[in-house]
N, C-alpha and C positions, 0 to 999 in steps of 0.2 A: 577741463573736461573731468579730470579725476575728482576735483573738489566739488563738482556738481553731481557726478554719478555715485561717488561713495556715500554721501548722505542719502541720496535717493535710493540706493540699494539697501542701506540700513532701514530706511523708512518702509521700503517694500517688504523687507523681512519682518518688520513689526506688524505691518498690515497683513502679511501672509499668515503669521501666527494667530493674529486675531481672527482672520477669515477662517483658518482651520478650526478654531474653537467654535465659531458660529456655525460652520458647516456640520461639525459633529453634533452640536446641540439640535440643529434643524433635522438632521437625519434621525437622531434618536427620538426626537419628539414625534416625527411623522410615523416612524415604524411602531413606536409605543402606542400611538392611537389605533393602529391596526390591531395590535395585540389587545388593546382595551375592547375594541369592537368584538373580537373573537371571544374574549372572556365573558363579556356581557351577553352575547348570544347564547353561550352555554348556560350561564347562570339563570337566564330567563326560562330555560327549559327544565329546571329542577322541579321535582314533584315527589310525592310519596305513593308507594304502591299499596296493594291491599293489606300487606303485612306491615304497613307503617315503616317501610324501608325507603331510603332515599334512592330515587331513580332519576335518570336523565335521558331525555330523547334528543340525542346529539344531532343537531342539524348539520347538513353538509356545507352550508354557507359559512358556518362558524370557523372551519379550518381552511375552506377554499379561498377566503379573502386574504390568506397569508401566502398564497402561491406567488412565486416570482421567477424571473429568468435565471436567477442564481441557484434555483432548486434547493432552497433552504429546507432543512428538516424541521418538522413541527412536532412537538410533543404536548400532551395535555394530561391532566389528571383531575378527578373529582373525588374528594375524600371528606369523610365526616368523622370527627374526633380521632384522626389518625388512621382510620380504616379506609382503604381504597375502595371507592365505589366503582370507578371505571377509569381507564386510561393507563398510563405508564407508571409502573410501581417504582422505578428508579429515578423518577423525576424528583429532584431535591425539594424538600419542604423548607419553608422559611424558618429561621432560627427562633423566632418568637411567634406567639399566637397572633393571627391576623383577625382583627375585629371587623365587623361589618362597616363598610364605608367605601371610600374611593379606592380605585385599583392601585396597587403598589407594584413597583418595578424593582428588579435587582438583576445582577449578573451572576452567572454560575457556570459550572462545567457539567456537561451531560454527555456521557459516552466519549470522553476525550475531546469534545468540541465545546468552544465557548458558546453560551446561549444567553438569550435575554428572556427573563421570566416575568410574566404579568400575573399577579395573584389578587383574587377578590373573594371576600367572605360574604355569604348571603344566608339569611335565615329562611328556613322553610316552615311554613305553617304546620304545626303539629310536632315540631322537633325543638327541644330546648337549646341545642347548640347551633352553631353556624356551620354551613357547608363551605369548604374551601375549593375554589375553582382556580386551576393554574394552567396557563398556556405558555409554552416555551418555543422559541424559534432560534435557530443558529444565526450567526452574525454575517454570513457570506454576503447577503444582499446589502446590508448596511455598509460593510467594508468596501464592496464594489462601488456603491454610490458615492461614498466618501472619497475614494481614490479618483473617480471621474471628476467630481467637483473640485478636488484639490488640484488635479491636473489642469483643469480649465483655469483655476485661479493662478497657478504658476505660469501658464501660457499667457494669460492676460497681463500678469505683472512683467513677464519678459518683454511682451510687445510694448507695454507702457515704458519700461526702461529704455528700450530701443528708440521709441519715439522721443523720449526725453533727451537721449543722446543726440539723435539727429537734429531735433529742434534746438538743443543747446549749441551744437556745432554750428548750425546755420545762424542762430541768433548771435553767438559770440563773433562769428566771422563777419556778419553784417555790422555788429556793433564796433568791432575793431578795424573795419575796413578803412575808416579815416586815419587811424593811427598807423596802419600799414602803409598807406600812401604817404603819410608824413615821414615815416621811417625810410621809405624808398627815396623820398626827396632829400633827406639829410644824408643818406648813404651816397646818393648821386653827387652831392656837393663835395663829399670827402674823396671821391674818385680822383685819380691823377688827371690834371688838366681841366678839371671842372669845379675848382674851388670857387665858391660864391658866398659872399657875406650878406646877400640881400635878405630881408626879413622873410620868415616863413608865412605862408598864407594860412590865416586862422579862420577863414570863413567856413571851412568844412571840418574843423576840429571840434570834437565833442566838448560840451561845457566843462566836464570833469577834467579834461586835459588842457584847457585853454590857459590856465594860470602858468604852468611850467613852460608852455610854448611862448607866451608873452615874455616870460623871464628870459627864455633862450633868445628871443628876438632882441631884447635889450642887450644881452651879452654880445650878440652878433654886431649890433650897432656900435658898441664901445670898442670891440675888436677891430671893426672896420676903421674907426677913427684912429686907433693906435697904429694899425698897419699903414694907413694912408700917411700919417705923420712920418713914419719910418721911411716909406717910399719917397716922400717929398724930400726928406733930409738927405737920403742917399743920393738921389738924383741931383739935388741942388749942390750938395757938397762936391760931388764928382765933377759937375760942370764948372764950379767955381775954381777947383784945384787944377783943372786942365790948363787954364790960361797962365797961371804963374809957372807951371811946369814947362809950357812952350817957351815962355820968356827965358826961363833958366837955360834951356837947351840952346836958345838963340845966342845968349851971352857966352855960353861955353864955346860955341862955334866962332863967335867974334873974337874971343880971347885967343883961340888957336890961329885965326887969320892974322892977328896983329902980333904974333910971335910970343904970346904969353905961354909959359910952361915949356920953355925950350929945354930946361933941365929934365932928366929922366923922372925925378920926383914930381915935377910939375905936370908933365904929360900923364903920369900915372894917376895923379889927383884929378885931372880933368876927365880922364877916361872913367874913373870911378863915379864922378859926378854925373857924367852922361849916362852911364849904365844904370845908376840908381834912378835917374829921371825916366829912362825908358821903362824900367820895371814898374815904377809908380804909375806911369801912363797906362801900362798894360793892366795893372790892378784896377785903376779907375774905369777902364773900358769894361772890365768884367763886372765891376760893381754896377755900372749902368745897365749892363745886360741883365743882371739879377733884378734890378729895379723894374725893368720892363717885364721880366718874367713874373713879378709879383703884382702886376697891375690887374685891374678888374678883367676877368675873362671875357666879359661882354664887349670890351673895347677892341678886341682882336677879331677880325673877320677872316675866316678860313676860306680859301679859294682853291681852284684847280691850278696846278703849277707844274712846270717841267723840272723834275728833279735832276735829270742828266745835265741840262743846261746850267742850272744853278751850281751843281757840283763842279763842273768844268770851269766856270767863271771864278768861283772861290779858290779853286786850286791854282788857277793862273795868277791870282794875287799873291800867293805864297811861294811861287816858283823862284823869284829872285832871292829871297831870304834863304830858301832851301839850298840853292846853288852856292851861295856864299858860305853856308855851313858844310858844304861838301856832301850833300845828300841827294841821291837820285830820286826823282819824282816821276811817277807814271799814272796814267789814267786808263781805266778799262771800263767801257760802257758801250751801249748800243749807238748806232748812228742816228736813230730817230729819238723822239722825246719819250720820256718815262713819266707819265702823268700821275700825280698824287694829290692829296688834299693837304694844304698847309698854308703857311704865311711866308712869302718869299724872303722877307727880311729876317724872320726868326730862323728859318731853315738855313739861310746863309750864315748866321751867327753860330748855329749848331755845328755845321760842317767846318766853319772857320776855326772854332775852338778846338775841335778834334784834330784837324790838320796841324794847327799851331802846336798842340801838345806833341804830336808825332814828330814834327820837325825839331822841336825844342829838346826832346828827351831821347830820340833815336841815336844820336851821335854821328860824328863824321864817318863817311863811308857807308852809311846805312841806306836803305831803300824804303821809300814810302809809296804805297799804291792806294789810289782812290778808285773804288769800284762801285758802279751803279748797275743794278739788275732788277728784273721783275720776275720773281719766282712764285711758286704756289702759295707761299705764306704772305705774299704782298711785295710791293716795290720796296727796295732797301738800298742804302748806301753803306759801304764798308771802307774804313780807313785802316790799312794794315801796314805795320812796320816790322823790321827785324831787329829792333833795338832790345834793351834789357827787359821790356815788358812789365807786367804787374803780377805779382804772385796771386794765386787763386784766392787765398784767404783775405786779400785786401780788395778784391774786385767789387765788393758792394760798399765798403766803407769809403772808397775813394770818391764816391758821389756826394759825401758829406762836405759841407762848406768848411774851408780852411783846413782840410785834412791832407797831410802830405806823408808819403812813405819816407821813413828815415833812410837816407843813402849817403855814403861817404863821398861819392862823386856825382856829377851831373849838375845842371844849372839849378839855381834857386827858383822857386815858384811860390805862388800865393795859395795854392790849394783850392782855387775857385774854378778852374777850367772845366772839369767834369761836372762840378756842381751846377755850373751855368748850363751845360749841355742837358743834364737831366731835367732841370727846371724848365727850360725852353721846350724840350721834347714833351714834357707833361702838358704844357700849355696847348700844344697842337695835336695831342693824342698819339704821339709817336712812342716807340719802345726802344730803349738803348740797352744793349748787352755787351759784355766784354768776353773775349774768347782768346785762346792761344793763337799763335801765328800759324801760317800755312803748314799743313801736315803735322801739327802739334809741336812744331819747332819753337825756337826762341822768338820773342817779339810779342806784339799785341795786335789783335784785330777787334776793332770797334764796329758793331753793326747797329744801324738805326733803321728800324722798320717804320714806314710812314703809312697812315691810313689811306685806303684807296679812294678814288673818286666815285661818287654815287652813280654817275652816268658818263659814258665816254663822250667827249666833245673835242672840237678842233683845238689843238694846242699851238701856242705861239712860243717858240723856244727862245731862250736868250742867245745872244750872238755866239757863234762857234769860236772855240779857242783851240790851241794846239793840244792834241790828245796825249802827247808825250814830251817831257822835257828832260 
């Protein structure tokens, strides 16, 4: 708008200056013609009396034609060889002798006011010299007319600039509307849970912007191929490695059954092998979850589901492990279903990873509470523990893949648990936040807010499980 209006304003200023010059010339020419008519009317009434002296029978129309609403003052003089015949003696004479011919015009000052003077010399039969006739008029009417015309010109230019601005705004808006829609489409794809590498629609893109959009589509295609290859490699490698790990654990178990590792060193070695295999299995499971999170968003269909039922079921799966670790587990939730929009498998993995982290890092004697509720901000699930927690300065970076907080104690981990939670939550449009424990005390409270259902419908809950273990 500025780049359009600034040159237009400069052009309007140039046109205004030119218009002012034209207006001044037109006003001067028009009023000068009236002065010419008055001078000519007086000059035609020049004559000689009986004494051969110049006389003039001043007609009333000669000065009446100069009357105006501005009440300009009119002065006149008739002189012969410097001697006043009639009129105003103080009316300035021209600096040089006026010869008979066309009327001449000049500006002067008369009684402290600016005046416009028309002068014409005419010979009278019987006199050797020329008689000078002058008529002067103050400039009030001229100035008033110029101001009115200039005001009209400024008003018209202002209206023109306003119309240019409105039409420019409208035209640019219409012209950029396809790019706005394209920008909104790209921004929507960058939103959490809506990442899509499908080509952009170029049917409504202006010709001028089609080349970069086609190049962008090419980039999206190549990126989709690369990401697809990475997803396939992650999934295939994880699946392929799970089988030898299962075989390894089976052989460790067989070795123990047949008396291998009866010495303390042997038992410790077998325990280390089994622990490493379990950790590697856990890592592979998380890598598979990440691979699912990176799949095409269109491959996941979101449906209405009972959050309370899924949370209770997932918690029940983790109860035996929590009891072996000496951790008390509780469930708090309504008796009926809590309906949200999501994907049952992904929601189960989200809750499972958070509960697994809580059980893994809370420590013996800790308490883990799984809470499901429906508040004003939407249905949510909370997993709270009174363990060591996560410092506030790390609560955003822990969602990064393979990021772990350096601690001297506590179990080893891969740094993928919360990364999987954030990635899967983005896929279904859920929001994950970390908070202090209850009452601001020690521990960690993970809240996952799920998108609501568009319309309430009859829900089928998952099988009921024990609410407290």
